[in-house]
PDB file as gemmi writes it, atoms N, CA and C in Angstrom:
CRYST1    1.000    1.000    1.000  90.00  90.00  90.00 P 1                      
ATOM      1  N   UNK A   1     -84.811 -22.427  44.844  1.00  0.00           N  
ATOM      2  CA  UNK A   1     -85.653 -21.320  44.420  1.00  0.00           C  
ATOM      3  C   UNK A   1     -85.876 -21.361  42.914  1.00  0.00           C  
ATOM      4  N   UNK A   2     -87.040 -20.951  42.513  1.00  0.00           N  
ATOM      5  CA  UNK A   2     -87.402 -20.911  41.096  1.00  0.00           C  
ATOM      6  C   UNK A   2     -86.668 -19.776  40.382  1.00  0.00           C  
ATOM      7  N   UNK A   3     -86.203 -20.062  39.159  1.00  0.00           N  
ATOM      8  CA  UNK A   3     -85.575 -19.025  38.336  1.00  0.00           C  
ATOM      9  C   UNK A   3     -86.654 -18.176  37.691  1.00  0.00           C  
ATOM     10  N   UNK A   4     -86.373 -16.884  37.570  1.00  0.00           N  
ATOM     11  CA  UNK A   4     -87.282 -15.961  36.900  1.00  0.00           C  
ATOM     12  C   UNK A   4     -86.464 -15.142  35.907  1.00  0.00           C  
ATOM     13  N   UNK A   5     -87.078 -14.766  34.813  1.00  0.00           N  
ATOM     14  CA  UNK A   5     -86.418 -13.882  33.866  1.00  0.00           C  
ATOM     15  C   UNK A   5     -86.292 -12.510  34.522  1.00  0.00           C  
ATOM     16  N   UNK A   6     -85.080 -11.981  34.576  1.00  0.00           N  
ATOM     17  CA  UNK A   6     -84.819 -10.720  35.274  1.00  0.00           C  
ATOM     18  C   UNK A   6     -85.648  -9.566  34.725  1.00  0.00           C  
ATOM     19  N   UNK A   7     -85.711  -9.437  33.411  1.00  0.00           N  
ATOM     20  CA  UNK A   7     -86.450  -8.329  32.791  1.00  0.00           C  
ATOM     21  C   UNK A   7     -87.940  -8.445  33.114  1.00  0.00           C  
ATOM     22  N   UNK A   8     -88.499  -9.658  33.016  1.00  0.00           N  
ATOM     23  CA  UNK A   8     -89.919  -9.851  33.320  1.00  0.00           C  
ATOM     24  C   UNK A   8     -90.206  -9.546  34.790  1.00  0.00           C  
ATOM     25  N   UNK A   9     -89.298  -9.982  35.662  1.00  0.00           N  
ATOM     26  CA  UNK A   9     -89.470  -9.704  37.090  1.00  0.00           C  
ATOM     27  C   UNK A   9     -89.477  -8.206  37.353  1.00  0.00           C  
ATOM     28  N   UNK A  10     -88.531  -7.486  36.801  1.00  0.00           N  
ATOM     29  CA  UNK A  10     -88.471  -6.033  37.003  1.00  0.00           C  
ATOM     30  C   UNK A  10     -89.714  -5.346  36.435  1.00  0.00           C  
ATOM     31  N   UNK A  11     -90.164  -5.789  35.270  1.00  0.00           N  
ATOM     32  CA  UNK A  11     -91.370  -5.207  34.681  1.00  0.00           C  
ATOM     33  C   UNK A  11     -92.590  -5.454  35.569  1.00  0.00           C  
ATOM     34  N   UNK A  12     -92.720  -6.675  36.100  1.00  0.00           N  
ATOM     35  CA  UNK A  12     -93.854  -6.982  36.963  1.00  0.00           C  
ATOM     36  C   UNK A  12     -93.786  -6.199  38.268  1.00  0.00           C  
ATOM     37  N   UNK A  13     -92.604  -6.061  38.831  1.00  0.00           N  
ATOM     38  CA  UNK A  13     -92.453  -5.265  40.055  1.00  0.00           C  
ATOM     39  C   UNK A  13     -92.848  -3.807  39.812  1.00  0.00           C  
ATOM     40  N   UNK A  14     -92.477  -3.279  38.651  1.00  0.00           N  
ATOM     41  CA  UNK A  14     -92.847  -1.895  38.324  1.00  0.00           C  
ATOM     42  C   UNK A  14     -94.360  -1.754  38.216  1.00  0.00           C  
ATOM     43  N   UNK A  15     -95.013  -2.704  37.568  1.00  0.00           N  
ATOM     44  CA  UNK A  15     -96.482  -2.683  37.448  1.00  0.00           C  
ATOM     45  C   UNK A  15     -97.112  -2.742  38.844  1.00  0.00           C  
ATOM     46  N   UNK A  16     -96.622  -3.654  39.683  1.00  0.00           N  
ATOM     47  CA  UNK A  16     -97.160  -3.795  41.044  1.00  0.00           C  
ATOM     48  C   UNK A  16     -97.014  -2.501  41.835  1.00  0.00           C  
ATOM     49  N   UNK A  17     -95.852  -1.874  41.757  1.00  0.00           N  
ATOM     50  CA  UNK A  17     -95.606  -0.644  42.508  1.00  0.00           C  
ATOM     51  C   UNK A  17     -96.509   0.480  42.008  1.00  0.00           C  
ATOM     52  N   UNK A  18     -96.651   0.589  40.697  1.00  0.00           N  
ATOM     53  CA  UNK A  18     -97.530   1.641  40.152  1.00  0.00           C  
ATOM     54  C   UNK A  18     -98.976   1.445  40.611  1.00  0.00           C  
ATOM     55  N   UNK A  19     -99.443   0.200  40.669  1.00  0.00           N  
ATOM     56  CA  UNK A  19    -100.803  -0.077  41.136  1.00  0.00           C  
ATOM     57  C   UNK A  19    -100.959   0.293  42.606  1.00  0.00           C  
ATOM     58  N   UNK A  20     -99.944  -0.019  43.408  1.00  0.00           N  
ATOM     59  CA  UNK A  20    -100.004   0.324  44.825  1.00  0.00           C  
ATOM     60  C   UNK A  20     -99.994   1.840  45.041  1.00  0.00           C  
ATOM     61  N   UNK A  21     -99.198   2.539  44.256  1.00  0.00           N  
ATOM     62  CA  UNK A  21     -99.172   4.002  44.357  1.00  0.00           C  
ATOM     63  C   UNK A  21    -100.547   4.580  44.033  1.00  0.00           C  
ATOM     64  N   UNK A  22    -101.184   4.066  42.993  1.00  0.00           N  
ATOM     65  CA  UNK A  22    -102.524   4.532  42.630  1.00  0.00           C  
ATOM     66  C   UNK A  22    -103.528   4.274  43.755  1.00  0.00           C  
ATOM     67  N   UNK A  23    -103.440   3.120  44.392  1.00  0.00           N  
ATOM     68  CA  UNK A  23    -104.358   2.799  45.500  1.00  0.00           C  
ATOM     69  C   UNK A  23    -104.150   3.751  46.668  1.00  0.00           C  
ATOM     70  N   UNK A  24    -102.900   4.003  47.014  1.00  0.00           N  
ATOM     71  CA  UNK A  24    -102.615   4.910  48.134  1.00  0.00           C  
ATOM     72  C   UNK A  24    -103.117   6.314  47.812  1.00  0.00           C  
ATOM     73  N   UNK A  25    -102.880   6.769  46.569  1.00  0.00           N  
ATOM     74  CA  UNK A  25    -103.373   8.093  46.179  1.00  0.00           C  
ATOM     75  C   UNK A  25    -104.892   8.159  46.258  1.00  0.00           C  
ATOM     76  N   UNK A  26    -105.555   7.097  45.806  1.00  0.00           N  
ATOM     77  CA  UNK A  26    -107.022   7.055  45.847  1.00  0.00           C  
ATOM     78  C   UNK A  26    -107.528   7.176  47.286  1.00  0.00           C  
ATOM     79  N   UNK A  27    -106.981   6.338  48.177  1.00  0.00           N  
ATOM     80  CA  UNK A  27    -107.453   6.352  49.562  1.00  0.00           C  
ATOM     81  C   UNK A  27    -107.076   7.636  50.285  1.00  0.00           C  
ATOM     82  N   UNK A  28    -105.943   8.221  49.931  1.00  0.00           N  
ATOM     83  CA  UNK A  28    -105.562   9.464  50.595  1.00  0.00           C  
ATOM     84  C   UNK A  28    -106.467  10.615  50.163  1.00  0.00           C  
ATOM     85  N   UNK A  29    -107.014  10.548  48.938  1.00  0.00           N  
ATOM     86  CA  UNK A  29    -107.957  11.585  48.490  1.00  0.00           C  
ATOM     87  C   UNK A  29    -109.355  11.338  49.047  1.00  0.00           C  
ATOM     88  N   UNK A  30    -109.765  10.070  49.109  1.00  0.00           N  
ATOM     89  CA  UNK A  30    -111.096   9.735  49.607  1.00  0.00           C  
ATOM     90  C   UNK A  30    -111.210  10.013  51.108  1.00  0.00           C  
ATOM     91  N   UNK A  31    -110.311   9.421  51.853  1.00  0.00           N  
ATOM     92  CA  UNK A  31    -110.317   9.587  53.303  1.00  0.00           C  
ATOM     93  C   UNK A  31    -108.935   9.222  53.833  1.00  0.00           C  
ATOM     94  N   UNK A  32    -108.089  10.224  53.945  1.00  0.00           N  
ATOM     95  CA  UNK A  32    -106.691  10.006  54.346  1.00  0.00           C  
ATOM     96  C   UNK A  32    -106.584   9.313  55.700  1.00  0.00           C  
ATOM     97  N   UNK A  33    -107.588   9.454  56.531  1.00  0.00           N  
ATOM     98  CA  UNK A  33    -107.526   8.818  57.851  1.00  0.00           C  
ATOM     99  C   UNK A  33    -107.514   7.296  57.740  1.00  0.00           C  
ATOM    100  N   UNK A  34    -107.986   6.748  56.608  1.00  0.00           N  
ATOM    101  CA  UNK A  34    -107.945   5.297  56.411  1.00  0.00           C  
ATOM    102  C   UNK A  34    -106.517   4.771  56.421  1.00  0.00           C  
ATOM    103  N   UNK A  35    -105.574   5.606  55.978  1.00  0.00           N  
ATOM    104  CA  UNK A  35    -104.177   5.181  55.930  1.00  0.00           C  
ATOM    105  C   UNK A  35    -103.562   5.067  57.327  1.00  0.00           C  
ATOM    106  N   UNK A  36    -104.226   5.643  58.323  1.00  0.00           N  
ATOM    107  CA  UNK A  36    -103.716   5.627  59.697  1.00  0.00           C  
ATOM    108  C   UNK A  36    -104.308   4.509  60.546  1.00  0.00           C  
ATOM    109  N   UNK A  37    -105.296   3.810  60.003  1.00  0.00           N  
ATOM    110  CA  UNK A  37    -106.000   2.776  60.767  1.00  0.00           C  
ATOM    111  C   UNK A  37    -105.118   1.555  60.982  1.00  0.00           C  
ATOM    112  N   UNK A  38    -105.054   1.120  62.234  1.00  0.00           N  
ATOM    113  CA  UNK A  38    -104.387  -0.133  62.577  1.00  0.00           C  
ATOM    114  C   UNK A  38    -105.491  -1.135  62.910  1.00  0.00           C  
ATOM    115  N   UNK A  39    -105.502  -2.274  62.214  1.00  0.00           N  
ATOM    116  CA  UNK A  39    -106.571  -3.254  62.452  1.00  0.00           C  
ATOM    117  C   UNK A  39    -106.471  -3.890  63.831  1.00  0.00           C  
ATOM    118  N   UNK A  40    -105.273  -3.894  64.391  1.00  0.00           N  
ATOM    119  CA  UNK A  40    -105.084  -4.306  65.780  1.00  0.00           C  
ATOM    120  C   UNK A  40    -103.815  -3.638  66.293  1.00  0.00           C  
ATOM    121  N   UNK A  41    -103.632  -3.677  67.592  1.00  0.00           N  
ATOM    122  CA  UNK A  41    -102.504  -2.960  68.182  1.00  0.00           C  
ATOM    123  C   UNK A  41    -101.146  -3.531  67.764  1.00  0.00           C  
ATOM    124  N   UNK A  42    -101.127  -4.780  67.311  1.00  0.00           N  
ATOM    125  CA  UNK A  42     -99.853  -5.380  66.894  1.00  0.00           C  
ATOM    126  C   UNK A  42     -99.660  -5.353  65.375  1.00  0.00           C  
ATOM    127  N   UNK A  43    -100.520  -4.626  64.663  1.00  0.00           N  
ATOM    128  CA  UNK A  43    -100.409  -4.499  63.197  1.00  0.00           C  
ATOM    129  C   UNK A  43    -100.156  -3.043  62.839  1.00  0.00           C  
ATOM    130  N   UNK A  44     -99.352  -2.848  61.805  1.00  0.00           N  
ATOM    131  CA  UNK A  44     -99.054  -1.500  61.351  1.00  0.00           C  
ATOM    132  C   UNK A  44    -100.156  -0.971  60.452  1.00  0.00           C  
ATOM    133  N   UNK A  45    -100.302   0.350  60.450  1.00  0.00           N  
ATOM    134  CA  UNK A  45    -101.207   1.004  59.504  1.00  0.00           C  
ATOM    135  C   UNK A  45    -100.496   1.119  58.154  1.00  0.00           C  
ATOM    136  N   UNK A  46    -101.246   1.457  57.128  1.00  0.00           N  
ATOM    137  CA  UNK A  46    -100.655   1.663  55.802  1.00  0.00           C  
ATOM    138  C   UNK A  46     -99.619   2.783  55.875  1.00  0.00           C  
ATOM    139  N   UNK A  47     -99.932   3.850  56.582  1.00  0.00           N  
ATOM    140  CA  UNK A  47     -98.997   4.976  56.704  1.00  0.00           C  
ATOM    141  C   UNK A  47     -97.698   4.534  57.385  1.00  0.00           C  
ATOM    142  N   UNK A  48     -97.793   3.706  58.410  1.00  0.00           N  
ATOM    143  CA  UNK A  48     -96.596   3.219  59.087  1.00  0.00           C  
ATOM    144  C   UNK A  48     -95.754   2.325  58.169  1.00  0.00           C  
ATOM    145  N   UNK A  49     -96.419   1.486  57.399  1.00  0.00           N  
ATOM    146  CA  UNK A  49     -95.710   0.619  56.453  1.00  0.00           C  
ATOM    147  C   UNK A  49     -94.985   1.459  55.412  1.00  0.00           C  
ATOM    148  N   UNK A  50     -95.684   2.457  54.861  1.00  0.00           N  
ATOM    149  CA  UNK A  50     -95.063   3.313  53.844  1.00  0.00           C  
ATOM    150  C   UNK A  50     -93.874   4.081  54.411  1.00  0.00           C  
ATOM    151  N   UNK A  51     -94.007   4.572  55.633  1.00  0.00           N  
ATOM    152  CA  UNK A  51     -92.881   5.285  56.247  1.00  0.00           C  
ATOM    153  C   UNK A  51     -91.703   4.342  56.469  1.00  0.00           C  
ATOM    154  N   UNK A  52     -91.993   3.124  56.885  1.00  0.00           N  
ATOM    155  CA  UNK A  52     -90.934   2.132  57.070  1.00  0.00           C  
ATOM    156  C   UNK A  52     -90.222   1.858  55.741  1.00  0.00           C  
ATOM    157  N   UNK A  53     -90.986   1.641  54.669  1.00  0.00           N  
ATOM    158  CA  UNK A  53     -90.395   1.392  53.353  1.00  0.00           C  
ATOM    159  C   UNK A  53     -89.592   2.601  52.869  1.00  0.00           C  
ATOM    160  N   UNK A  54     -90.119   3.788  53.085  1.00  0.00           N  
ATOM    161  CA  UNK A  54     -89.406   5.003  52.675  1.00  0.00           C  
ATOM    162  C   UNK A  54     -88.108   5.173  53.453  1.00  0.00           C  
ATOM    163  N   UNK A  55     -88.129   4.871  54.751  1.00  0.00           N  
ATOM    164  CA  UNK A  55     -86.899   5.019  55.534  1.00  0.00           C  
ATOM    165  C   UNK A  55     -85.846   4.020  55.064  1.00  0.00           C  
ATOM    166  N   UNK A  56     -86.248   2.812  54.739  1.00  0.00           N  
ATOM    167  CA  UNK A  56     -85.293   1.837  54.198  1.00  0.00           C  
ATOM    168  C   UNK A  56     -84.793   2.287  52.837  1.00  0.00           C  
ATOM    169  N   UNK A  57     -85.694   2.841  52.026  1.00  0.00           N  
ATOM    170  CA  UNK A  57     -85.299   3.343  50.716  1.00  0.00           C  
ATOM    171  C   UNK A  57     -84.281   4.457  50.815  1.00  0.00           C  
ATOM    172  N   UNK A  58     -84.476   5.366  51.775  1.00  0.00           N  
ATOM    173  CA  UNK A  58     -83.511   6.464  51.959  1.00  0.00           C  
ATOM    174  C   UNK A  58     -82.128   5.922  52.317  1.00  0.00           C  
ATOM    175  N   UNK A  59     -82.087   4.788  52.998  1.00  0.00           N  
ATOM    176  CA  UNK A  59     -80.807   4.198  53.361  1.00  0.00           C  
ATOM    177  C   UNK A  59     -80.242   3.352  52.207  1.00  0.00           C  
ATOM    178  N   UNK A  60     -81.040   2.425  51.680  1.00  0.00           N  
ATOM    179  CA  UNK A  60     -80.525   1.445  50.726  1.00  0.00           C  
ATOM    180  C   UNK A  60     -80.361   1.944  49.294  1.00  0.00           C  
ATOM    181  N   UNK A  61     -81.231   2.813  48.823  1.00  0.00           N  
ATOM    182  CA  UNK A  61     -81.154   3.241  47.422  1.00  0.00           C  
ATOM    183  C   UNK A  61     -79.825   3.895  47.059  1.00  0.00           C  
ATOM    184  N   UNK A  62     -79.267   4.783  47.900  1.00  0.00           N  
ATOM    185  CA  UNK A  62     -77.940   5.330  47.558  1.00  0.00           C  
ATOM    186  C   UNK A  62     -76.866   4.239  47.492  1.00  0.00           C  
ATOM    187  N   UNK A  63     -76.931   3.249  48.386  1.00  0.00           N  
ATOM    188  CA  UNK A  63     -75.970   2.152  48.364  1.00  0.00           C  
ATOM    189  C   UNK A  63     -76.132   1.297  47.102  1.00  0.00           C  
ATOM    190  N   UNK A  64     -77.370   1.097  46.696  1.00  0.00           N  
ATOM    191  CA  UNK A  64     -77.625   0.337  45.464  1.00  0.00           C  
ATOM    192  C   UNK A  64     -77.094   1.085  44.243  1.00  0.00           C  
ATOM    193  N   UNK A  65     -77.280   2.389  44.229  1.00  0.00           N  
ATOM    194  CA  UNK A  65     -76.779   3.203  43.120  1.00  0.00           C  
ATOM    195  C   UNK A  65     -75.260   3.104  43.027  1.00  0.00           C  
ATOM    196  N   UNK A  66     -74.594   3.175  44.161  1.00  0.00           N  
ATOM    197  CA  UNK A  66     -73.131   3.051  44.183  1.00  0.00           C  
ATOM    198  C   UNK A  66     -72.716   1.672  43.666  1.00  0.00           C  
ATOM    199  N   UNK A  67     -73.377   0.622  44.118  1.00  0.00           N  
ATOM    200  CA  UNK A  67     -73.040  -0.739  43.687  1.00  0.00           C  
ATOM    201  C   UNK A  67     -73.270  -0.906  42.180  1.00  0.00           C  
ATOM    202  N   UNK A  68     -74.358  -0.356  41.664  1.00  0.00           N  
ATOM    203  CA  UNK A  68     -74.639  -0.436  40.226  1.00  0.00           C  
ATOM    204  C   UNK A  68     -73.585   0.324  39.434  1.00  0.00           C  
ATOM    205  N   UNK A  69     -73.236   1.517  39.902  1.00  0.00           N  
ATOM    206  CA  UNK A  69     -72.197   2.311  39.224  1.00  0.00           C  
ATOM    207  C   UNK A  69     -70.865   1.571  39.194  1.00  0.00           C  
ATOM    208  N   UNK A  70     -70.500   0.937  40.320  1.00  0.00           N  
ATOM    209  CA  UNK A  70     -69.252   0.173  40.371  1.00  0.00           C  
ATOM    210  C   UNK A  70     -69.307  -1.016  39.414  1.00  0.00           C  
ATOM    211  N   UNK A  71     -70.439  -1.707  39.370  1.00  0.00           N  
ATOM    212  CA  UNK A  71     -70.582  -2.866  38.482  1.00  0.00           C  
ATOM    213  C   UNK A  71     -70.471  -2.435  37.023  1.00  0.00           C  
ATOM    214  N   UNK A  72     -71.116  -1.319  36.679  1.00  0.00           N  
ATOM    215  CA  UNK A  72     -71.040  -0.826  35.300  1.00  0.00           C  
ATOM    216  C   UNK A  72     -69.618  -0.411  34.946  1.00  0.00           C  
ATOM    217  N   UNK A  73     -68.926   0.226  35.880  1.00  0.00           N  
ATOM    218  CA  UNK A  73     -67.541   0.647  35.629  1.00  0.00           C  
ATOM    219  C   UNK A  73     -66.622  -0.556  35.448  1.00  0.00           C  
ATOM    220  N   UNK A  74     -66.978  -1.675  36.075  1.00  0.00           N  
ATOM    221  CA  UNK A  74     -66.188  -2.905  35.961  1.00  0.00           C  
ATOM    222  C   UNK A  74     -66.657  -3.774  34.794  1.00  0.00           C  
ATOM    223  N   UNK A  75     -67.623  -3.262  34.029  1.00  0.00           N  
ATOM    224  CA  UNK A  75     -68.191  -3.963  32.867  1.00  0.00           C  
ATOM    225  C   UNK A  75     -68.920  -5.249  33.246  1.00  0.00           C  
ATOM    226  N   UNK A  76     -69.537  -5.250  34.421  1.00  0.00           N  
ATOM    227  CA  UNK A  76     -70.383  -6.380  34.804  1.00  0.00           C  
ATOM    228  C   UNK A  76     -71.728  -6.173  34.146  1.00  0.00           C  
ATOM    229  N   UNK A  77     -72.419  -7.254  33.852  1.00  0.00           N  
ATOM    230  CA  UNK A  77     -73.763  -7.135  33.288  1.00  0.00           C  
ATOM    231  C   UNK A  77     -74.710  -8.036  34.067  1.00  0.00           C  
ATOM    232  N   UNK A  78     -75.959  -7.698  34.025  1.00  0.00           N  
ATOM    233  CA  UNK A  78     -76.964  -8.472  34.745  1.00  0.00           C  
ATOM    234  C   UNK A  78     -77.139  -9.841  34.087  1.00  0.00           C  
ATOM    235  N   UNK A  79     -77.496 -10.805  34.903  1.00  0.00           N  
ATOM    236  CA  UNK A  79     -77.793 -12.126  34.369  1.00  0.00           C  
ATOM    237  C   UNK A  79     -79.196 -12.107  33.769  1.00  0.00           C  
ATOM    238  N   UNK A  80     -79.450 -13.022  32.857  1.00  0.00           N  
ATOM    239  CA  UNK A  80     -80.771 -13.108  32.227  1.00  0.00           C  
ATOM    240  C   UNK A  80     -81.812 -13.589  33.221  1.00  0.00           C  
ATOM    241  N   UNK A  81     -81.417 -14.535  34.059  1.00  0.00           N  
ATOM    242  CA  UNK A  81     -82.344 -15.110  35.032  1.00  0.00           C  
ATOM    243  C   UNK A  81     -81.994 -14.654  36.435  1.00  0.00           C  
ATOM    244  N   UNK A  82     -83.025 -14.564  37.251  1.00  0.00           N  
ATOM    245  CA  UNK A  82     -82.865 -14.177  38.644  1.00  0.00           C  
ATOM    246  C   UNK A  82     -83.361 -15.332  39.507  1.00  0.00           C  
ATOM    247  N   UNK A  83     -82.612 -15.642  40.536  1.00  0.00           N  
ATOM    248  CA  UNK A  83     -83.025 -16.660  41.504  1.00  0.00           C  
ATOM    249  C   UNK A  83     -82.829 -16.041  42.884  1.00  0.00           C  
ATOM    250  N   UNK A  84     -83.894 -15.947  43.656  1.00  0.00           N  
ATOM    251  CA  UNK A  84     -83.824 -15.338  44.974  1.00  0.00           C  
ATOM    252  C   UNK A  84     -82.753 -16.004  45.823  1.00  0.00           C  
ATOM    253  N   UNK A  85     -81.889 -15.189  46.416  1.00  0.00           N  
ATOM    254  CA  UNK A  85     -80.848 -15.693  47.276  1.00  0.00           C  
ATOM    255  C   UNK A  85     -79.604 -16.178  46.543  1.00  0.00           C  
ATOM    256  N   UNK A  86     -79.603 -16.123  45.211  1.00  0.00           N  
ATOM    257  CA  UNK A  86     -78.459 -16.583  44.425  1.00  0.00           C  
ATOM    258  C   UNK A  86     -77.340 -15.550  44.531  1.00  0.00           C  
ATOM    259  N   UNK A  87     -76.165 -15.924  45.045  1.00  0.00           N  
ATOM    260  CA  UNK A  87     -75.075 -14.958  45.173  1.00  0.00           C  
ATOM    261  C   UNK A  87     -74.489 -14.532  43.833  1.00  0.00           C  
ATOM    262  N   UNK A  88     -74.818 -15.237  42.767  1.00  0.00           N  
ATOM    263  CA  UNK A  88     -74.286 -14.903  41.449  1.00  0.00           C  
ATOM    264  C   UNK A  88     -75.258 -13.957  40.733  1.00  0.00           C  
ATOM    265  N   UNK A  89     -75.491 -12.797  41.311  1.00  0.00           N  
ATOM    266  CA  UNK A  89     -76.482 -11.875  40.761  1.00  0.00           C  
ATOM    267  C   UNK A  89     -75.945 -11.105  39.558  1.00  0.00           C  
ATOM    268  N   UNK A  90     -74.670 -11.150  39.329  1.00  0.00           N  
ATOM    269  CA  UNK A  90     -74.094 -10.463  38.170  1.00  0.00           C  
ATOM    270  C   UNK A  90     -72.949 -11.294  37.633  1.00  0.00           C  
ATOM    271  N   UNK A  91     -72.653 -11.089  36.386  1.00  0.00           N  
ATOM    272  CA  UNK A  91     -71.547 -11.823  35.773  1.00  0.00           C  
ATOM    273  C   UNK A  91     -70.740 -10.885  34.910  1.00  0.00           C  
ATOM    274  N   UNK A  92     -69.519 -11.278  34.603  1.00  0.00           N  
ATOM    275  CA  UNK A  92     -68.669 -10.467  33.731  1.00  0.00           C  
ATOM    276  C   UNK A  92     -68.936 -10.805  32.306  1.00  0.00           C  
TER     277      UNK A  92                                                      
END                                                                             
């Protein structure tokens, strides 16, 4: 896997998420029913995808917060580079 600078990756993810939020807000104001459209019976609508992501967030975000708090209490710090799937996501 390709290495990425952790700070740049987080910044880009934040930009991407903000753009997606703006798009969803736009479509929900224009015609909220567009968010419910499934292009085929085996594809999810935008609303279904968002609910799926939110349900995972409700489960995983508290666990991530606990893990971050434990890492900070143990004086672990983030690595400069991020590599997907790399088990060495933090160092002392």
